[in-house]
N, CA and C atoms as a LAMMPS dump frame, in Angstrom:
ITEM: TIMESTEP
0
ITEM: NUMBER OF ATOMS
408
ITEM: BOX BOUNDS ff ff ff
-5.0000000000000000e+02 5.0000000000000000e+02
-5.0000000000000000e+02 5.0000000000000000e+02
-5.0000000000000000e+02 5.0000000000000000e+02
ITEM: ATOMS id mol type element x y z
1 1 1 N 2.812 -7.795 11.088
2 1 2 C 2.79 -6.748 12.082
3 1 3 C 1.429 -6.059 11.975
4 2 1 N 0.776 -5.806 13.046
5 2 2 C -0.543 -5.184 13.02
6 2 3 C -0.603 -4.031 14.005
7 3 1 N -1.443 -3.074 13.696
8 3 2 C -1.635 -1.936 14.584
9 3 3 C -2.683 -2.31 15.615
10 4 1 N -2.427 -1.999 16.86
11 4 2 C -3.427 -2.178 17.898
12 4 3 C -3.716 -0.82 18.511
13 5 1 N -4.902 -0.682 19.077
14 5 2 C -5.275 0.6 19.679
15 5 3 C -4.353 0.902 20.855
16 6 1 N -3.85 2.089 20.9
17 6 2 C -3.02 2.55 22.004
18 6 3 C -3.527 3.935 22.382
19 7 1 N -3.019 4.458 23.467
20 7 2 C -3.454 5.781 23.901
21 7 3 C -3.229 6.801 22.793
22 8 1 N -4.247 7.553 22.468
23 8 2 C -4.134 8.562 21.432
24 8 3 C -4.361 8.037 20.023
25 9 1 N -4.536 6.716 19.859
26 9 2 C -4.757 6.129 18.545
27 9 3 C -6.224 5.736 18.45
28 10 1 N -6.9 6.149 17.377
29 10 2 C -8.311 5.8 17.264
30 10 3 C -8.494 4.292 17.156
31 11 1 N -9.647 3.791 17.567
32 11 2 C -9.883 2.355 17.454
33 11 3 C -9.934 1.955 15.984
34 12 1 N -9.689 0.691 15.728
35 12 2 C -9.716 0.107 14.389
36 12 3 C -11.025 0.486 13.698
37 13 1 N -10.949 1.004 12.483
38 13 2 C -12.147 1.464 11.773
39 13 3 C -12.77 0.388 10.89
40 14 1 N -12.274 -0.85 10.985
41 14 2 C -12.816 -1.941 10.186
42 14 3 C -12.217 -2.015 8.8
43 15 1 N -11.285 -1.148 8.503
44 15 2 C -10.633 -1.137 7.183
45 15 3 C -9.205 -1.673 7.314
46 16 1 N -8.759 -2.378 6.277
47 16 2 C -7.429 -2.98 6.328
48 16 3 C -6.57 -2.529 5.153
49 17 1 N -5.27 -2.457 5.424
50 17 2 C -4.301 -2.023 4.414
51 17 3 C -3.124 -2.995 4.423
52 18 1 N -2.707 -3.394 3.231
53 18 2 C -1.473 -4.155 3.078
54 18 3 C -0.403 -3.184 2.605
55 19 1 N 0.691 -3.111 3.358
56 19 2 C 1.829 -2.252 3.027
57 19 3 C 2.957 -3.162 2.558
58 20 1 N 3.459 -2.916 1.346
59 20 2 C 4.531 -3.729 0.772
60 20 3 C 5.703 -2.809 0.48
61 21 1 N 6.756 -2.906 1.29
62 21 2 C 7.935 -2.055 1.097
63 21 3 C 9.147 -2.75 1.689
64 22 1 N 10.228 -2.796 0.927
65 22 2 C 11.443 -3.457 1.404
66 22 3 C 12.239 -2.602 2.376
67 23 1 N 11.866 -1.344 2.523
68 23 2 C 12.539 -0.474 3.489
69 23 3 C 11.747 -0.508 4.797
70 24 1 N 12.28 -1.166 5.833
71 24 2 C 11.538 -1.294 7.089
72 24 3 C 11.081 0.032 7.674
73 25 1 N 11.897 1.088 7.545
74 25 2 C 11.505 2.378 8.125
75 25 3 C 10.303 2.978 7.393
76 26 1 N 10.183 2.767 6.095
77 26 2 C 9.015 3.255 5.35
78 26 3 C 7.782 2.449 5.759
79 27 1 N 7.949 1.132 5.873
80 27 2 C 6.839 0.284 6.328
81 27 3 C 6.337 0.705 7.697
82 28 1 N 7.266 0.964 8.619
83 28 2 C 6.885 1.398 9.976
84 28 3 C 6.197 2.756 9.957
85 29 1 N 6.719 3.674 9.152
86 29 2 C 6.13 5.006 9.058
87 29 3 C 4.69 4.926 8.541
88 30 1 N 4.476 4.177 7.47
89 30 2 C 3.123 4.009 6.943
90 30 3 C 2.218 3.327 7.964
91 31 1 N 2.744 2.324 8.64
92 31 2 C 1.994 1.626 9.681
93 31 3 C 1.536 2.597 10.77
94 32 1 N 2.435 3.446 11.229
95 32 2 C 2.1 4.414 12.279
96 32 3 C 1.075 5.433 11.786
97 33 1 N 1.301 5.966 10.587
98 33 2 C 0.39 6.986 10.056
99 33 3 C -1.002 6.411 9.807
100 34 1 N -1.066 5.23 9.234
101 34 2 C -2.367 4.621 8.953
102 34 3 C -3.032 4.128 10.234
103 35 1 N -2.234 3.642 11.164
104 35 2 C -2.784 3.235 12.46
105 35 3 C -3.416 4.415 13.174
106 36 1 N -2.8 5.599 13.061
107 36 2 C -3.355 6.808 13.668
108 36 3 C -4.683 7.196 13.022
109 37 1 N -4.919 6.73 11.794
110 37 2 C -6.186 6.985 11.105
111 37 3 C -7.196 5.864 11.357
112 38 1 N -6.791 4.853 12.14
113 38 2 C -7.704 3.788 12.51
114 38 3 C -7.671 2.554 11.625
115 39 1 N -6.713 2.474 10.705
116 39 2 C -6.61 1.309 9.828
117 39 3 C -5.861 0.171 10.512
118 40 1 N -6.289 -1.053 10.225
119 40 2 C -5.528 -2.248 10.589
120 40 3 C -4.555 -2.488 9.45
121 41 1 N -3.273 -2.667 9.752
122 41 2 C -2.267 -2.819 8.703
123 41 3 C -1.458 -4.089 8.867
124 42 1 N -1.15 -4.699 7.731
125 42 2 C -0.148 -5.756 7.659
126 42 3 C 0.99 -5.182 6.833
127 43 1 N 2.221 -5.394 7.288
128 43 2 C 3.393 -4.879 6.593
129 43 3 C 4.264 -6.05 6.187
130 44 1 N 4.64 -6.089 4.9
131 44 2 C 5.563 -7.108 4.406
132 44 3 C 6.664 -6.415 3.627
133 45 1 N 7.81 -7.093 3.523
134 45 2 C 8.97 -6.494 2.891
135 45 3 C 9.273 -6.974 1.49
136 46 1 N 8.357 -7.765 0.901
137 46 2 C 8.623 -8.268 -0.447
138 46 3 C 7.327 -8.558 -1.192
139 47 1 N 7.454 -8.601 -2.509
140 47 2 C 6.312 -8.962 -3.343
141 47 3 C 5.843 -10.379 -3.097
142 48 1 N 6.791 -11.289 -2.822
143 48 2 C 6.424 -12.685 -2.543
144 48 3 C 5.565 -12.776 -1.287
145 49 1 N 5.975 -12.069 -0.234
146 49 2 C 5.214 -12.095 1.019
147 49 3 C 3.828 -11.485 0.812
148 50 1 N 3.745 -10.446 -0.017
149 50 2 C 2.443 -9.834 -0.314
150 50 3 C 1.537 -10.833 -1.004
151 51 1 N 2.067 -11.565 -1.973
152 51 2 C 1.272 -12.559 -2.692
153 51 3 C 0.747 -13.63 -1.741
154 52 1 N 1.576 -14.048 -0.802
155 52 2 C 1.15 -15.056 0.173
156 52 3 C -0.062 -14.566 0.958
157 53 1 N -0.01 -13.323 1.44
158 53 2 C -1.151 -12.784 2.19
159 53 3 C -2.371 -12.595 1.29
160 54 1 N -2.146 -12.117 0.07
161 54 2 C -3.261 -11.848 -0.836
162 54 3 C -3.937 -13.117 -1.343
163 55 1 N -3.256 -14.235 -1.256
164 55 2 C -3.882 -15.518 -1.607
165 55 3 C -4.948 -15.887 -0.573
166 56 1 N -4.767 -15.4 0.643
167 56 2 C -5.649 -15.775 1.753
168 56 3 C -6.699 -14.741 2.104
169 57 1 N -6.47 -13.475 1.759
170 57 2 C -7.407 -12.452 2.199
171 57 3 C -7.396 -11.232 1.302
172 58 1 N -8.457 -10.455 1.387
173 58 2 C -8.572 -9.186 0.682
174 58 3 C -8.179 -8.058 1.627
175 59 1 N -7.859 -6.921 1.048
176 59 2 C -7.565 -5.702 1.8
177 59 3 C -8.37 -4.566 1.182
178 60 1 N -8.681 -3.573 1.987
179 60 2 C -9.379 -2.396 1.477
180 60 3 C -8.454 -1.528 0.636
181 61 1 N -7.151 -1.579 0.928
182 61 2 C -6.16 -0.83 0.156
183 61 3 C -4.839 -1.588 0.207
184 62 1 N -4.061 -1.412 -0.858
185 62 2 C -2.731 -2.018 -0.946
186 62 3 C -1.767 -0.92 -1.367
187 63 1 N -0.767 -0.658 -0.528
188 63 2 C 0.266 0.33 -0.836
189 63 3 C 1.54 -0.444 -1.128
190 64 1 N 2.024 -0.366 -2.362
191 64 2 C 3.148 -1.189 -2.797
192 64 3 C 4.278 -0.332 -3.356
193 65 1 N 5.47 -0.564 -2.834
194 65 2 C 6.655 0.101 -3.36
195 65 3 C 6.856 -0.363 -4.806
196 66 1 N 7.279 0.548 -5.672
197 66 2 C 7.51 0.186 -7.072
198 66 3 C 8.818 -0.573 -7.229
199 67 1 N 9.862 -0.124 -6.533
200 67 2 C 11.18 -0.737 -6.72
201 67 3 C 11.604 -1.473 -5.462
202 68 1 N 11.671 -2.809 -5.593
203 68 2 C 12.135 -3.676 -4.515
204 68 3 C 13.028 -4.741 -5.134
205 69 1 N 13.923 -5.313 -4.351
206 69 2 C 14.754 -6.398 -4.885
207 69 3 C 13.882 -7.617 -5.225
208 70 1 N 14.357 -8.414 -6.123
209 70 2 C 13.705 -9.67 -6.546
210 70 3 C 12.357 -9.39 -7.209
211 71 1 N 11.278 -9.407 -6.453
212 71 2 C 9.933 -9.205 -7.006
213 71 3 C 9.493 -7.785 -6.675
214 72 1 N 9.551 -6.883 -7.667
215 72 2 C 9.2 -5.491 -7.412
216 72 3 C 7.741 -5.217 -7.738
217 73 1 N 7.33 -3.966 -7.63
218 73 2 C 5.933 -3.571 -7.776
219 73 3 C 5.208 -4.08 -9.003
220 74 1 N 5.807 -4.032 -10.19
221 74 2 C 5.096 -4.531 -11.368
222 74 3 C 4.72 -6.015 -11.277
223 75 1 N 5.575 -6.834 -10.702
224 75 2 C 5.286 -8.27 -10.625
225 75 3 C 4.089 -8.578 -9.715
226 76 1 N 4.034 -8.037 -8.489
227 76 2 C 2.841 -8.299 -7.677
228 76 3 C 1.565 -7.755 -8.321
229 77 1 N 1.67 -6.622 -9.022
230 77 2 C 0.486 -6.067 -9.665
231 77 3 C 0.017 -6.972 -10.802
232 78 1 N 0.953 -7.516 -11.561
233 78 2 C 0.598 -8.451 -12.639
234 78 3 C -0.046 -9.697 -12.051
235 79 1 N 0.525 -10.21 -10.956
236 79 2 C -0.049 -11.385 -10.302
237 79 3 C -1.461 -11.069 -9.808
238 80 1 N -1.623 -9.931 -9.184
239 80 2 C -2.916 -9.505 -8.67
240 80 3 C -3.938 -9.397 -9.807
241 81 1 N -3.522 -8.855 -10.923
242 81 2 C -4.409 -8.694 -12.072
243 81 3 C -4.93 -10.043 -12.574
244 82 1 N -4.084 -11.055 -12.488
245 82 2 C -4.479 -12.403 -12.917
246 82 3 C -5.268 -13.152 -11.856
247 83 1 N -4.769 -13.134 -10.633
248 83 2 C -5.316 -13.976 -9.565
249 83 3 C -6.423 -13.324 -8.751
250 84 1 N -6.357 -12.023 -8.555
251 84 2 C -7.312 -11.304 -7.706
252 84 3 C -7.694 -9.978 -8.355
253 85 1 N -8.239 -10.009 -9.581
254 85 2 C -8.469 -8.763 -10.332
255 85 3 C -9.37 -7.75 -9.63
256 86 1 N -10.242 -8.223 -8.739
257 86 2 C -11.124 -7.286 -8.025
258 86 3 C -10.339 -6.347 -7.088
259 87 1 N -9.073 -6.664 -6.812
260 87 2 C -8.258 -5.824 -5.93
261 87 3 C -7.424 -4.785 -6.688
262 88 1 N -7.384 -4.847 -8.002
263 88 2 C -6.567 -3.9 -8.789
264 88 3 C -6.876 -2.443 -8.453
265 89 1 N -8.147 -2.126 -8.294
266 89 2 C -8.546 -0.733 -8.043
267 89 3 C -8.222 -0.272 -6.624
268 90 1 N -7.714 -1.158 -5.805
269 90 2 C -7.372 -0.805 -4.421
270 90 3 C -5.881 -0.541 -4.253
271 91 1 N -5.118 -0.609 -5.343
272 91 2 C -3.664 -0.488 -5.287
273 91 3 C -3.212 0.943 -5.562
274 92 1 N -2.26 1.38 -4.753
275 92 2 C -1.526 2.614 -5.012
276 92 3 C -0.055 2.27 -4.848
277 93 1 N 0.787 3.004 -5.542
278 93 2 C 2.215 2.735 -5.475
279 93 3 C 2.925 3.805 -4.673
280 94 1 N 3.941 3.364 -3.933
281 94 2 C 4.771 4.251 -3.128
282 94 3 C 6.146 4.206 -3.765
283 95 1 N 6.697 5.371 -4.079
284 95 2 C 7.995 5.364 -4.733
285 95 3 C 8.733 6.677 -4.552
286 96 1 N 10.019 6.582 -4.645
287 96 2 C 10.872 7.76 -4.68
288 96 3 C 11.474 7.894 -6.069
289 97 1 N 10.965 7.087 -7.006
290 97 2 C 11.575 6.985 -8.332
291 97 3 C 10.569 7.183 -9.466
292 98 1 N 9.544 8.003 -9.286
293 98 2 C 8.573 8.161 -10.366
294 98 3 C 9.161 8.887 -11.559
295 99 1 N 10.277 9.549 -11.37
296 99 2 C 10.889 10.222 -12.503
297 99 3 C 11.775 9.289 -13.315
298 100 1 N 12.13 8.124 -12.761
299 100 2 C 12.919 7.154 -13.509
300 100 3 C 12.097 6.591 -14.658
301 101 1 N 12.76 6.271 -15.761
302 101 2 C 12.057 5.827 -16.973
303 101 3 C 11.204 4.587 -16.74
304 102 1 N 11.745 3.578 -16.101
305 102 2 C 11.01 2.329 -15.919
306 102 3 C 9.827 2.517 -14.98
307 103 1 N 10.076 3.071 -13.804
308 103 2 C 8.995 3.268 -12.835
309 103 3 C 7.953 4.237 -13.368
310 104 1 N 8.402 5.306 -13.986
311 104 2 C 7.476 6.309 -14.512
312 104 3 C 6.558 5.746 -15.576
313 105 1 N 7.103 4.961 -16.503
314 105 2 C 6.249 4.404 -17.564
315 105 3 C 5.306 3.344 -17.014
316 106 1 N 5.77 2.567 -16.044
317 106 2 C 4.91 1.554 -15.423
318 106 3 C 3.72 2.205 -14.74
319 107 1 N 3.979 3.196 -13.909
320 107 2 C 2.91 3.871 -13.171
321 107 3 C 1.972 4.613 -14.123
322 108 1 N 2.528 5.282 -15.129
323 108 2 C 1.695 6.018 -16.094
324 108 3 C 0.789 5.073 -16.868
325 109 1 N 1.311 3.916 -17.25
326 109 2 C 0.533 2.938 -18.012
327 109 3 C -0.665 2.425 -17.209
328 110 1 N -0.478 2.221 -15.922
329 110 2 C -1.555 1.674 -15.088
330 110 3 C -2.554 2.73 -14.648
331 111 1 N -2.103 3.962 -14.533
332 111 2 C -2.991 5.021 -14.082
333 111 3 C -3.409 4.897 -12.625
334 112 1 N -2.629 4.194 -11.828
335 112 2 C -2.924 4.04 -10.397
336 112 3 C -2.325 5.212 -9.626
337 113 1 N -2.9 5.55 -8.48
338 113 2 C -2.352 6.647 -7.667
339 113 3 C -0.936 6.334 -7.185
340 114 1 N -0.182 7.387 -6.959
341 114 2 C 1.205 7.266 -6.504
342 114 3 C 1.415 8.171 -5.298
343 115 1 N 2.089 7.637 -4.29
344 115 2 C 2.512 8.406 -3.125
345 115 3 C 4.03 8.512 -3.231
346 116 1 N 4.517 9.718 -3.46
347 116 2 C 5.95 9.901 -3.652
348 116 3 C 6.663 10.122 -2.336
349 117 1 N 7.782 9.413 -2.16
350 117 2 C 8.651 9.598 -1.009
351 117 3 C 9.49 10.838 -1.255
352 118 1 N 9.727 11.659 -0.291
353 118 2 C 9.124 11.657 1.048
354 118 3 C 7.708 12.213 0.978
355 119 1 N 6.863 11.743 1.864
356 119 2 C 5.474 12.176 1.896
357 119 3 C 5.131 12.671 3.298
358 120 1 N 4.025 13.387 3.396
359 120 2 C 3.552 13.907 4.68
360 120 3 C 2.188 13.29 4.978
361 121 1 N 1.753 13.31 6.229
362 121 2 C 0.473 12.691 6.592
363 121 3 C -0.715 13.166 5.759
364 122 1 N -0.754 14.44 5.41
365 122 2 C -1.89 14.955 4.63
366 122 3 C -1.961 14.291 3.26
367 123 1 N -0.811 14.033 2.64
368 123 2 C -0.802 13.353 1.335
369 123 3 C -1.316 11.922 1.468
370 124 1 N -0.904 11.253 2.524
371 124 2 C -1.37 9.884 2.757
372 124 3 C -2.871 9.877 3.029
373 125 1 N -3.355 10.824 3.793
374 125 2 C -4.792 10.923 4.08
375 125 3 C -5.596 11.122 2.797
376 126 1 N -5.105 12.001 1.911
377 126 2 C -5.785 12.234 0.621
378 126 3 C -5.799 10.961 -0.229
379 127 1 N -4.67 10.267 -0.261
380 127 2 C -4.59 9.021 -1.021
381 127 3 C -5.586 7.995 -0.484
382 128 1 N -5.651 7.868 0.818
383 128 2 C -6.556 6.876 1.41
384 128 3 C -8.009 7.234 1.156
385 129 1 N -8.328 8.515 1.08
386 129 2 C -9.697 8.93 0.775
387 129 3 C -10.102 8.502 -0.636
388 130 1 N -9.125 8.452 -1.534
389 130 2 C -9.384 7.993 -2.904
390 130 3 C -9.501 6.467 -2.943
391 131 1 N -8.582 5.783 -2.269
392 131 2 C -8.565 4.32 -2.295
393 131 3 C -9.694 3.685 -1.49
394 132 1 N -10.014 4.285 -0.367
395 132 2 C -10.998 3.7 0.548
396 132 3 C -12.048 4.771 0.846
397 133 1 N -12.994 4.978 -0.077
398 133 2 C -14.006 6.014 0.151
399 133 3 C -14.812 5.725 1.416
400 134 1 N -15.299 6.776 2.017
401 134 2 C -16.104 6.652 3.229
402 134 3 C -17.333 5.807 2.965
403 135 1 N -17.659 4.974 3.925
404 135 2 C -18.876 4.165 3.813
405 135 3 C -20.085 5.04 4.025
406 136 1 N -21.136 4.783 3.232
407 136 2 C -22.351 5.599 3.412
408 136 3 C -23.292 4.97 4.395
């Protein structure tokens, strides 16, 4: 799924984001919010689908849910670290479970940014400014 320019939506800014979330409504929400900021987005619902796309292309940012069925956030990050290590610094995690022991220790160990559900557009904008600094 990709964002295209529509009335009131800024044109594509040349930056791309991979959104990985098993909750379709969260994927759509991120797609809409990032599209409004001019990002081109691909949305997938699983870690396996993310790996398939990441085998073929790079992204300026990767937003990955921590807890998903089958292949959750830690597994795609481990795969990325082995197969595409240059993308590690472009990853942020999206979760509603940062207080849970497993998710909390995983995120703390990696030191990657986290966007906690529920989130507001300003939080997403701040996160993207960290992940995708402005071009000089």
